[in-house]
C-alpha positions in Angstrom: -29.2 45.0 -27.9 -27.5 47.9 -26.1 -30.9 49.2 -25.0 -31.8 45.9 -23.6 -28.6 45.8 -21.5 -29.1 49.4 -20.4 -32.6 48.7 -19.3 -31.5 45.6 -17.4 -28.9 47.6 -15.5 -31.1 50.5 -14.6 -34.2 48.5 -13.5 -32.5 46.9 -10.6 -29.6 48.6 -8.7 -28.6 45.2 -7.1 -28.0 43.8 -10.6 -26.0 46.8 -11.5 -24.0 46.5 -8.3 -23.4 42.8 -8.8 -22.1 43.2 -12.3 -19.9 46.2 -11.5 -18.4 44.7 -8.3 -17.5 41.5 -10.1 -16.0 43.3 -13.1 -13.9 45.5 -10.7 -12.9 42.4 -8.7 -11.6 40.7 -11.8 -9.7 43.8 -12.8 -8.1 44.1 -9.3 -6.9 40.5 -9.4 -5.3 41.2 -12.8 -3.7 44.4 -11.6 -2.3 42.6 -8.5 -0.9 39.8 -10.6 0.7 42.3 -12.9 2.1 44.2 -9.9 3.5 40.9 -8.5 5.3 40.1 -11.8 6.7 43.6 -12.2 7.8 44.1 -8.5 5.4 47.0 -8.1 3.2 48.0 -5.2 0.5 45.2 -4.7 -3.2 45.4 -4.0 -3.6 44.6 -0.3 -5.2 41.2 0.4 -7.7 43.0 2.6 -8.9 44.9 -0.4 -9.3 41.8 -2.5 -11.3 40.2 0.4 -13.5 43.2 0.8 -14.4 43.2 -2.8 -15.2 39.5 -2.5 -17.4 39.8 0.6 -19.4 42.7 -0.9 -20.6 40.5 -3.7 -17.5 40.2 -6.0 -16.6 36.7 -5.0 -17.7 35.1 -8.3 -15.4 37.7 -10.1 -12.7 36.8 -7.6 -12.9 33.2 -8.5 -12.8 34.0 -12.2 -9.8 36.4 -11.6 -8.0 33.7 -9.6 -8.4 31.2 -12.4 -7.9 33.6 -15.3 -4.7 35.1 -13.9 -3.6 32.0 -11.9 -3.3 34.3 -8.9 -3.9 33.7 -5.2 -4.8 30.0 -5.8 -2.1 28.4 -3.6 -1.5 30.9 -0.8 -3.0 29.1 2.2 -3.9 31.9 4.6 -5.6 33.9 1.8 -7.5 30.8 0.6 -9.0 30.3 4.1 -9.9 33.9 4.5 -11.4 34.0 1.0 -13.6 31.0 1.7 -14.8 32.7 4.9 -15.6 35.8 2.9 -17.6 33.8 0.4 -19.7 32.2 3.1 -20.3 35.6 4.8 -21.3 37.2 1.4 -23.7 34.4 0.7 -25.2 34.6 4.2 -25.6 38.4 3.8 -27.3 37.9 0.4 -29.7 35.4 1.9 -30.6 37.7 4.8 -31.2 40.6 2.4 -33.3 38.4 0.2 -35.3 37.1 3.2 -35.8 40.6 4.6 -36.9 42.0 1.2 -39.4 39.2 0.5 -40.6 39.4 4.1 -41.1 43.2 3.9 -43.0 42.8 0.6 -45.7 40.8 2.4 -46.8 43.9 4.3 
């Protein structure tokens, strides 16, 4: 089982990136929630948005629901939605360019 997971991760760097960025994004949301509760230094919203736009938006959604964090703050919700749209658009462009370049 471990070998199968390892071979999955090493065969395609995009799969590895997607899994790692989502895992890190969930961890960041958890760390920010803990910092908010403890009155400690918070993770900047810009950092959370950058992790989302670079492919970690599914992890961000999981982190928001899991930790009940950043689900009501209106400016952040708007920026987060925009970051999801931008991320999906970027993924579509990359997919289109990679399938177009494979034709030649």
